[in-house]
Biotite code that builds the C-alpha atoms (Angstrom):
import biotite.structure as struc

atoms = struc.array([
    struc.Atom([82.889, 130.125, 38.179], chain_id="A", res_id=1, res_name="MET", atom_name="CA", element="C"),
    struc.Atom([84.891, 128.627, 41.069], chain_id="A", res_id=2, res_name="VAL", atom_name="CA", element="C"),
    struc.Atom([88.565, 127.998, 40.489], chain_id="A", res_id=3, res_name="VAL", atom_name="CA", element="C"),
    struc.Atom([89.937, 124.987, 42.334], chain_id="A", res_id=4, res_name="LYS", atom_name="CA", element="C"),
    struc.Atom([93.403, 125.035, 43.780], chain_id="A", res_id=5, res_name="ASP", atom_name="CA", element="C"),
    struc.Atom([95.245, 122.349, 41.848], chain_id="A", res_id=6, res_name="THR", atom_name="CA", element="C"),
    struc.Atom([98.411, 122.468, 43.918], chain_id="A", res_id=7, res_name="SER", atom_name="CA", element="C"),
    struc.Atom([97.739, 120.936, 47.333], chain_id="A", res_id=8, res_name="PRO", atom_name="CA", element="C"),
    struc.Atom([100.105, 121.672, 50.188], chain_id="A", res_id=9, res_name="ALA", atom_name="CA", element="C"),
    struc.Atom([102.974, 119.278, 50.666], chain_id="A", res_id=10, res_name="ALA", atom_name="CA", element="C"),
    struc.Atom([102.535, 116.681, 53.389], chain_id="A", res_id=11, res_name="TRP", atom_name="CA", element="C"),
    struc.Atom([104.893, 117.313, 56.301], chain_id="A", res_id=12, res_name="THR", atom_name="CA", element="C"),
    struc.Atom([105.877, 115.494, 59.470], chain_id="A", res_id=13, res_name="ASP", atom_name="CA", element="C"),
    struc.Atom([103.733, 118.004, 61.360], chain_id="A", res_id=14, res_name="GLU", atom_name="CA", element="C"),
    struc.Atom([100.657, 116.735, 59.508], chain_id="A", res_id=15, res_name="HIS", atom_name="CA", element="C"),
    struc.Atom([101.586, 113.165, 60.416], chain_id="A", res_id=16, res_name="THR", atom_name="CA", element="C"),
    struc.Atom([101.874, 114.144, 64.084], chain_id="A", res_id=17, res_name="LEU", atom_name="CA", element="C"),
    struc.Atom([98.423, 115.761, 63.993], chain_id="A", res_id=18, res_name="HIS", atom_name="CA", element="C"),
    struc.Atom([96.922, 112.620, 62.448], chain_id="A", res_id=19, res_name="VAL", atom_name="CA", element="C"),
    struc.Atom([98.594, 110.462, 65.094], chain_id="A", res_id=20, res_name="LEU", atom_name="CA", element="C"),
    struc.Atom([97.339, 112.711, 67.908], chain_id="A", res_id=21, res_name="ARG", atom_name="CA", element="C"),
    struc.Atom([93.822, 112.403, 66.464], chain_id="A", res_id=22, res_name="GLY", atom_name="CA", element="C"),
    struc.Atom([94.106, 108.617, 66.339], chain_id="A", res_id=23, res_name="ILE", atom_name="CA", element="C"),
    struc.Atom([95.322, 108.477, 69.942], chain_id="A", res_id=24, res_name="ILE", atom_name="CA", element="C"),
    struc.Atom([92.714, 110.858, 71.358], chain_id="A", res_id=25, res_name="SER", atom_name="CA", element="C"),
    struc.Atom([89.790, 109.306, 69.485], chain_id="A", res_id=26, res_name="SER", atom_name="CA", element="C"),
    struc.Atom([90.889, 105.791, 70.460], chain_id="A", res_id=27, res_name="THR", atom_name="CA", element="C"),
    struc.Atom([91.175, 106.757, 74.123], chain_id="A", res_id=28, res_name="LEU", atom_name="CA", element="C"),
    struc.Atom([87.775, 108.454, 73.972], chain_id="A", res_id=29, res_name="ALA", atom_name="CA", element="C"),
    struc.Atom([86.267, 105.277, 72.470], chain_id="A", res_id=30, res_name="SER", atom_name="CA", element="C"),
    struc.Atom([87.408, 102.964, 75.265], chain_id="A", res_id=31, res_name="ARG", atom_name="CA", element="C"),
    struc.Atom([83.869, 102.274, 76.554], chain_id="A", res_id=32, res_name="PRO", atom_name="CA", element="C"),
    struc.Atom([82.995, 100.809, 73.155], chain_id="A", res_id=33, res_name="ALA", atom_name="CA", element="C"),
    struc.Atom([86.052, 98.557, 73.345], chain_id="A", res_id=34, res_name="LEU", atom_name="CA", element="C"),
    struc.Atom([85.211, 97.441, 76.889], chain_id="A", res_id=35, res_name="TYR", atom_name="CA", element="C"),
    struc.Atom([81.756, 96.406, 75.667], chain_id="A", res_id=36, res_name="ALA", atom_name="CA", element="C"),
    struc.Atom([83.046, 94.055, 72.945], chain_id="A", res_id=37, res_name="LEU", atom_name="CA", element="C"),
    struc.Atom([81.876, 90.515, 73.786], chain_id="A", res_id=38, res_name="PRO", atom_name="CA", element="C"),
    struc.Atom([85.228, 89.095, 72.690], chain_id="A", res_id=39, res_name="GLU", atom_name="CA", element="C"),
    struc.Atom([86.980, 91.121, 75.411], chain_id="A", res_id=40, res_name="LEU", atom_name="CA", element="C"),
    struc.Atom([84.632, 90.155, 78.266], chain_id="A", res_id=41, res_name="LYS", atom_name="CA", element="C"),
    struc.Atom([86.973, 87.357, 79.483], chain_id="A", res_id=42, res_name="PRO", atom_name="CA", element="C"),
    struc.Atom([89.763, 89.915, 80.041], chain_id="A", res_id=43, res_name="VAL", atom_name="CA", element="C"),
    struc.Atom([87.643, 92.836, 81.218], chain_id="A", res_id=44, res_name="SER", atom_name="CA", element="C"),
    struc.Atom([88.085, 92.208, 84.921], chain_id="A", res_id=45, res_name="ASN", atom_name="CA", element="C"),
    struc.Atom([89.260, 94.989, 87.221], chain_id="A", res_id=46, res_name="ASN", atom_name="CA", element="C"),
    struc.Atom([86.893, 97.485, 85.554], chain_id="A", res_id=47, res_name="ARG", atom_name="CA", element="C"),
    struc.Atom([88.633, 97.161, 82.182], chain_id="A", res_id=48, res_name="GLY", atom_name="CA", element="C"),
    struc.Atom([92.095, 98.010, 83.500], chain_id="A", res_id=49, res_name="ASP", atom_name="CA", element="C"),
    struc.Atom([93.759, 95.188, 81.552], chain_id="A", res_id=50, res_name="ARG", atom_name="CA", element="C"),
    struc.Atom([92.125, 96.331, 78.325], chain_id="A", res_id=51, res_name="ILE", atom_name="CA", element="C"),
    struc.Atom([93.095, 99.933, 79.024], chain_id="A", res_id=52, res_name="ASN", atom_name="CA", element="C"),
    struc.Atom([96.741, 98.994, 79.652], chain_id="A", res_id=53, res_name="LYS", atom_name="CA", element="C"),
    struc.Atom([96.914, 96.883, 76.488], chain_id="A", res_id=54, res_name="LYS", atom_name="CA", element="C"),
    struc.Atom([95.330, 99.696, 74.484], chain_id="A", res_id=55, res_name="LEU", atom_name="CA", element="C"),
    struc.Atom([97.884, 102.188, 75.782], chain_id="A", res_id=56, res_name="GLN", atom_name="CA", element="C"),
    struc.Atom([100.681, 99.713, 75.061], chain_id="A", res_id=57, res_name="GLN", atom_name="CA", element="C"),
    struc.Atom([99.523, 99.395, 71.442], chain_id="A", res_id=58, res_name="LEU", atom_name="CA", element="C"),
    struc.Atom([99.211, 103.168, 71.104], chain_id="A", res_id=59, res_name="LEU", atom_name="CA", element="C"),
    struc.Atom([102.767, 103.601, 72.438], chain_id="A", res_id=60, res_name="ARG", atom_name="CA", element="C"),
    struc.Atom([104.015, 101.129, 69.815], chain_id="A", res_id=61, res_name="LYS", atom_name="CA", element="C"),
    struc.Atom([102.300, 103.224, 67.159], chain_id="A", res_id=62, res_name="LEU", atom_name="CA", element="C"),
    struc.Atom([103.795, 106.354, 68.736], chain_id="A", res_id=63, res_name="GLU", atom_name="CA", element="C"),
    struc.Atom([107.286, 104.786, 68.591], chain_id="A", res_id=64, res_name="ASP", atom_name="CA", element="C"),
    struc.Atom([106.872, 104.208, 64.856], chain_id="A", res_id=65, res_name="ALA", atom_name="CA", element="C"),
    struc.Atom([106.406, 107.934, 64.159], chain_id="A", res_id=66, res_name="VAL", atom_name="CA", element="C"),
    struc.Atom([109.453, 110.188, 64.566], chain_id="A", res_id=67, res_name="PRO", atom_name="CA", element="C"),
    struc.Atom([108.840, 113.154, 66.850], chain_id="A", res_id=68, res_name="GLY", atom_name="CA", element="C"),
    struc.Atom([105.808, 111.646, 68.578], chain_id="A", res_id=69, res_name="ALA", atom_name="CA", element="C"),
    struc.Atom([107.529, 110.647, 71.821], chain_id="A", res_id=70, res_name="ALA", atom_name="CA", element="C"),
    struc.Atom([105.304, 111.148, 74.858], chain_id="A", res_id=71, res_name="GLY", atom_name="CA", element="C"),
    struc.Atom([102.151, 111.830, 72.863], chain_id="A", res_id=72, res_name="MET", atom_name="CA", element="C"),
    struc.Atom([100.172, 108.958, 74.421], chain_id="A", res_id=73, res_name="VAL", atom_name="CA", element="C"),
    struc.Atom([101.095, 110.129, 77.920], chain_id="A", res_id=74, res_name="ALA", atom_name="CA", element="C"),
    struc.Atom([99.990, 113.677, 77.041], chain_id="A", res_id=75, res_name="GLN", atom_name="CA", element="C"),
    struc.Atom([96.625, 112.524, 75.732], chain_id="A", res_id=76, res_name="GLU", atom_name="CA", element="C"),
    struc.Atom([96.037, 110.222, 78.707], chain_id="A", res_id=77, res_name="VAL", atom_name="CA", element="C"),
    struc.Atom([96.886, 113.152, 80.990], chain_id="A", res_id=78, res_name="GLY", atom_name="CA", element="C"),
    struc.Atom([94.317, 115.339, 79.244], chain_id="A", res_id=79, res_name="LYS", atom_name="CA", element="C"),
    struc.Atom([91.597, 112.830, 80.097], chain_id="A", res_id=80, res_name="LEU", atom_name="CA", element="C"),
    struc.Atom([92.089, 113.319, 83.816], chain_id="A", res_id=81, res_name="GLY", atom_name="CA", element="C"),
    struc.Atom([91.620, 110.705, 86.447], chain_id="A", res_id=82, res_name="LYS", atom_name="CA", element="C"),
    struc.Atom([88.168, 109.700, 87.569], chain_id="A", res_id=83, res_name="ARG", atom_name="CA", element="C"),
    struc.Atom([87.386, 108.703, 91.100], chain_id="A", res_id=84, res_name="GLY", atom_name="CA", element="C"),
    struc.Atom([89.353, 109.766, 94.104], chain_id="A", res_id=85, res_name="SER", atom_name="CA", element="C"),
    struc.Atom([92.862, 109.151, 95.286], chain_id="A", res_id=86, res_name="ALA", atom_name="CA", element="C"),
    struc.Atom([93.540, 106.404, 97.761], chain_id="A", res_id=87, res_name="SER", atom_name="CA", element="C"),
    struc.Atom([93.545, 107.480, 101.415], chain_id="A", res_id=88, res_name="PRO", atom_name="CA", element="C"),
    struc.Atom([97.283, 106.744, 101.605], chain_id="A", res_id=89, res_name="LYS", atom_name="CA", element="C"),
    struc.Atom([98.002, 109.091, 98.703], chain_id="A", res_id=90, res_name="LYS", atom_name="CA", element="C"),
    struc.Atom([95.765, 111.790, 100.164], chain_id="A", res_id=91, res_name="VAL", atom_name="CA", element="C"),
    struc.Atom([97.491, 111.509, 103.531], chain_id="A", res_id=92, res_name="LYS", atom_name="CA", element="C"),
    struc.Atom([100.937, 111.563, 101.901], chain_id="A", res_id=93, res_name="ALA", atom_name="CA", element="C"),
    struc.Atom([100.018, 114.632, 99.876], chain_id="A", res_id=94, res_name="ALA", atom_name="CA", element="C"),
    struc.Atom([98.943, 116.450, 103.027], chain_id="A", res_id=95, res_name="GLY", atom_name="CA", element="C"),
    struc.Atom([101.957, 115.419, 105.061], chain_id="A", res_id=96, res_name="ALA", atom_name="CA", element="C"),
    struc.Atom([104.306, 118.249, 104.195], chain_id="A", res_id=97, res_name="GLY", atom_name="CA", element="C"),
    struc.Atom([103.730, 118.292, 100.462], chain_id="A", res_id=98, res_name="ALA", atom_name="CA", element="C"),
    struc.Atom([101.387, 121.263, 100.653], chain_id="A", res_id=99, res_name="GLY", atom_name="CA", element="C"),
    struc.Atom([98.452, 119.227, 99.387], chain_id="A", res_id=100, res_name="GLY", atom_name="CA", element="C"),
    struc.Atom([94.918, 119.438, 100.641], chain_id="A", res_id=101, res_name="VAL", atom_name="CA", element="C"),
    struc.Atom([94.096, 116.879, 103.290], chain_id="A", res_id=102, res_name="VAL", atom_name="CA", element="C"),
    struc.Atom([90.598, 115.545, 102.872], chain_id="A", res_id=103, res_name="ARG", atom_name="CA", element="C"),
    struc.Atom([88.648, 114.071, 105.720], chain_id="A", res_id=104, res_name="GLU", atom_name="CA", element="C"),
    struc.Atom([88.629, 110.311, 105.461], chain_id="A", res_id=105, res_name="GLN", atom_name="CA", element="C"),
    struc.Atom([85.140, 108.876, 105.237], chain_id="A", res_id=106, res_name="VAL", atom_name="CA", element="C"),
    struc.Atom([84.405, 105.361, 106.436], chain_id="A", res_id=107, res_name="ALA", atom_name="CA", element="C"),
    struc.Atom([83.160, 102.894, 103.880], chain_id="A", res_id=108, res_name="SER", atom_name="CA", element="C"),
    struc.Atom([79.360, 102.484, 103.768], chain_id="A", res_id=109, res_name="PRO", atom_name="CA", element="C"),
    struc.Atom([79.425, 98.974, 105.249], chain_id="A", res_id=110, res_name="GLY", atom_name="CA", element="C"),
    struc.Atom([81.871, 99.705, 108.075], chain_id="A", res_id=111, res_name="ALA", atom_name="CA", element="C"),
    struc.Atom([79.210, 100.784, 110.572], chain_id="A", res_id=112, res_name="GLY", atom_name="CA", element="C"),
    struc.Atom([76.990, 97.810, 109.805], chain_id="A", res_id=113, res_name="ARG", atom_name="CA", element="C"),
    struc.Atom([79.828, 95.351, 110.334], chain_id="A", res_id=114, res_name="LYS", atom_name="CA", element="C"),
    struc.Atom([80.684, 96.915, 113.667], chain_id="A", res_id=115, res_name="ARG", atom_name="CA", element="C"),
    struc.Atom([77.007, 96.900, 114.704], chain_id="A", res_id=116, res_name="LYS", atom_name="CA", element="C"),
    struc.Atom([76.655, 93.209, 113.752], chain_id="A", res_id=117, res_name="ARG", atom_name="CA", element="C"),
    struc.Atom([79.734, 92.361, 115.814], chain_id="A", res_id=118, res_name="ALA", atom_name="CA", element="C"),
    struc.Atom([78.277, 94.227, 118.812], chain_id="A", res_id=119, res_name="GLU", atom_name="CA", element="C"),
    struc.Atom([74.938, 92.411, 118.447], chain_id="A", res_id=120, res_name="VAL", atom_name="CA", element="C"),
    struc.Atom([76.676, 89.017, 118.262], chain_id="A", res_id=121, res_name="LYS", atom_name="CA", element="C"),
    struc.Atom([78.712, 89.887, 121.342], chain_id="A", res_id=122, res_name="GLU", atom_name="CA", element="C"),
    struc.Atom([75.550, 90.856, 123.250], chain_id="A", res_id=123, res_name="GLU", atom_name="CA", element="C"),
    struc.Atom([73.840, 87.620, 122.161], chain_id="A", res_id=124, res_name="GLU", atom_name="CA", element="C"),
    struc.Atom([76.841, 85.625, 123.350], chain_id="A", res_id=125, res_name="ALA", atom_name="CA", element="C"),
    struc.Atom([76.708, 87.429, 126.719], chain_id="A", res_id=126, res_name="ASP", atom_name="CA", element="C"),
    struc.Atom([72.974, 86.658, 127.013], chain_id="A", res_id=127, res_name="GLU", atom_name="CA", element="C"),
    struc.Atom([73.624, 82.977, 126.259], chain_id="A", res_id=128, res_name="ASP", atom_name="CA", element="C"),
    struc.Atom([76.225, 82.879, 129.023], chain_id="A", res_id=129, res_name="LEU", atom_name="CA", element="C"),
    struc.Atom([73.800, 84.493, 131.481], chain_id="A", res_id=130, res_name="GLU", atom_name="CA", element="C"),
    struc.Atom([71.090, 81.933, 130.637], chain_id="A", res_id=131, res_name="GLU", atom_name="CA", element="C"),
    struc.Atom([73.476, 79.039, 131.310], chain_id="A", res_id=132, res_name="GLU", atom_name="CA", element="C"),
    struc.Atom([74.258, 80.300, 134.815], chain_id="A", res_id=133, res_name="GLU", atom_name="CA", element="C"),
])
């Protein structure tokens, strides 16, 4: 026969903080589902940045309502890490005396094509001038 514990532990502020952290982390992890909501399509420009900022704003309001939770949203956002790469300006600034790693800057994929098109147009213009003479 199994004896059930009839005296549950008392709820503490620590438990509340753990619940809040779970709400924040699961909400942040579920952002792709929020971005896909048809009702949010009109405001989903800039790769969902507006939705992400509003979501974090709402989570900070929730965080403010719970004593002892200050900075929890920032911690959870920091745990997610940043996708993509830093801007070339930030990379250069990090390498300029800050001890950061300087990465080689790579031209955008279309940069060579644009330059080539400009050269071709210039050659065509030169040929047109030669024909007129």
